[in-house]
C-alpha positions in Angstrom: 105.3 55.8 42.8 104.2 58.9 44.6 105.6 59.5 48.3 103.2 60.4 51.0 103.3 64.1 50.4 102.5 63.9 46.6 99.8 61.6 47.7 97.9 64.0 50.2 98.7 66.9 47.7 95.1 68.5 46.7 93.7 67.7 43.5 93.5 71.3 41.6 90.5 70.2 39.6 88.5 69.8 42.6 86.8 73.3 44.0 87.5 74.3 47.4 84.1 73.5 49.5 82.2 76.7 50.0 82.8 79.0 52.5 80.4 78.3 55.4 77.6 80.9 55.9 77.0 82.5 59.2 74.0 80.9 59.7 75.8 77.7 58.8 78.0 78.9 61.8 75.6 79.5 64.1 75.6 83.7 64.3 72.6 85.1 65.7 71.1 86.9 69.1 68.4 86.2 70.9 67.0 88.9 73.0 64.0 90.1 75.3 63.0 93.6 75.3 61.0 94.7 78.6 59.4 98.0 78.6 58.3 99.3 82.0 55.4 101.4 80.6 51.3 101.1 80.2 51.5 101.6 76.4 54.3 99.0 76.5 52.8 96.6 73.9 52.7 99.6 71.1 56.6 100.7 71.8 57.6 96.7 71.3 56.0 96.0 68.3 56.6 99.4 67.0 60.3 99.5 67.4 60.6 95.5 66.0 58.4 96.9 63.0 60.8 99.4 62.3 64.1 97.7 62.1 65.3 96.7 58.7 65.5 92.7 58.8 67.2 92.5 55.3 69.6 89.3 54.9 68.5 88.3 58.7 66.2 85.0 60.1 64.1 86.4 62.4 61.5 84.5 64.8 59.7 86.1 67.7 57.4 84.3 70.0 56.0 85.4 73.6 59.5 85.2 75.2 62.0 87.0 73.2 63.4 87.3 69.4 65.7 85.2 67.6 67.8 87.0 65.1 70.8 84.9 62.8 72.9 86.4 60.2 75.9 88.3 59.5 77.5 89.7 62.9 77.4 93.3 61.7 73.6 92.7 60.4 72.6 90.9 63.8 74.1 93.7 66.1 72.7 96.6 63.8 69.1 94.8 63.8 69.6 94.5 67.8 70.7 98.5 68.2 67.7 99.6 66.1 65.2 97.5 68.3 66.7 98.9 71.2 67.1 102.7 70.1 63.8 102.5 68.7 62.0 101.5 72.0 64.1 103.9 74.0 63.3 106.6 71.9 59.9 106.4 73.6 61.1 107.7 76.7 60.3 104.9 78.8 62.3 103.0 81.0 63.3 99.8 79.5 65.9 96.9 79.6 67.1 94.4 77.1 68.5 91.1 77.6 70.8 90.5 75.2 72.9 87.1 74.1 75.1 86.9 71.1 76.3 83.0 69.7 78.6 81.8 67.3 80.0 78.5 66.7 77.3 76.6 68.7 78.3 72.9 68.1 74.7 71.8 68.4 70.9 73.5 68.4 68.0 73.6 65.9 69.8 75.5 62.8 73.4 74.6 63.5 75.7 70.9 64.3 79.1 71.9 63.6 81.0 68.7 63.5 83.6 68.2 66.0 86.9 69.6 65.2 85.3 72.2 63.2 87.9 75.9 62.9 87.1 79.2 64.4 85.6 81.3 62.2 86.8 84.7 61.5 84.6 88.1 61.4 85.2 91.9 60.7 84.7 93.8 63.5 81.1 95.5 63.5 80.7 99.3 63.2 77.9 101.2 64.6 76.7 104.8 64.5 76.1 106.6 67.6 72.5 106.7 68.7 72.4 109.7 71.1 70.7 107.2 73.6 72.4 106.3 76.7 73.1 102.9 78.3 74.5 101.3 81.2 74.6 97.6 81.0 76.2 94.5 82.9 78.2 92.6 80.5 79.7 89.2 80.3 81.5 87.1 78.1 81.9 83.4 77.5 84.7 81.7 75.7 83.0 78.2 75.4 86.4 76.1 75.7 86.8 74.2 78.9 88.5 71.0 77.2 92.2 70.6 76.7 93.2 70.9 73.2 95.2 67.2 73.6 95.0 64.8 76.4 98.8 65.5 76.8 97.9 69.7 77.1 96.9 71.7 79.7 93.2 72.7 79.7 92.2 76.4 77.8 92.6 79.3 80.1 89.7 81.0 79.0 90.1 84.2 81.5 92.8 85.4 79.3 90.6 87.0 76.6 87.9 87.8 78.8 90.5 90.4 80.9 92.0 91.4 77.5 88.2 92.2 76.4 88.0 94.2 79.6 91.3 96.1 78.8 89.8 97.3 75.5 86.6 98.4 77.0 88.8 101.0 79.2 90.4 102.1 76.1 87.3 102.6 74.2 85.8 104.3 77.2 82.8 102.8 77.9 84.2 100.7 80.9 82.3 101.7 84.2 83.3 99.4 87.0 83.0 95.9 88.0 79.9 94.2 89.6 79.5 90.6 90.7 79.8 88.1 87.7 79.2 91.0 85.2 81.4 94.2 83.7 79.7 97.2 83.9 79.4 99.1 80.6 78.2 102.7 80.4 77.9 104.7 76.9 75.8 105.4 74.0 73.8 102.6 73.6 75.8 101.4 69.8 79.4 102.5 71.9 78.2 99.7 74.2 77.0 97.0 71.8 79.9 97.4 69.7 82.5 97.1 72.5 80.9 93.6 73.5 80.1 92.1 70.3 84.0 93.2 68.7 85.0 91.5 71.7 82.2 88.7 71.0 84.0 88.0 67.2 87.5 88.7 68.8 87.4 85.8 70.9 85.9 83.8 68.1 88.6 84.0 65.9 90.4 81.3 67.9 87.5 79.6 70.0 85.0 78.2 67.7 82.2 78.6 70.4 81.5 82.1 72.0 78.6 83.3 73.8 78.0 87.3 75.5 75.1 88.2 77.3 74.6 92.2 77.8 71.7 93.1 80.5 71.1 96.6 79.4 69.4 99.5 81.1 67.8 102.9 79.5 65.6 105.6 80.5 66.2 104.9 84.5 64.5 106.6 87.2 67.6 105.6 89.1 70.4 108.1 89.8 73.1 107.9 88.0 76.6 108.8 89.6 79.4 109.6 86.5 
């Protein structure tokens, strides 16, 4: 007769399940590029065509572009598109949403209780393009872990992410509903993406959003 622990022991003959891919976990981005120039069509389409799509799932429609894949590739692709358009010299803005661990969407329907999937931080090369952004981070874990526990504190990781942005030199203040970032476009995206990934080590579904402005004619006070 076996004990309960012995009965629950894994069978060494049964292989562990394959690790979940980023696409299965719902890692991706959706972004909209707005260019304030009469040649906006050529600038946007040229930037999309020049960016490296390898390893990614891409869908562009009349509103935005969807990108799915590993975190490094997704963020690098978004960086390439925005930087490519910015080098035209035109004033532009980009609305960027990064999401991972979505419990239900077209290409991702995670079962309840799926553990948070860790990922390596992203690393991006400087572009020489100065960007300013409004940034928001949303750890979507509002329910209590059990009926007897308190609701999850999702403000703690947000405050920690803001402190990291200060340490990395891209924090530029706080506005209503958003944190202001300022620096090289790569540094701005890297800070936001790594906060998103860092929170995602503990929280399954995490979203971060940036509204990025480049080449703005508005005066900038350093």
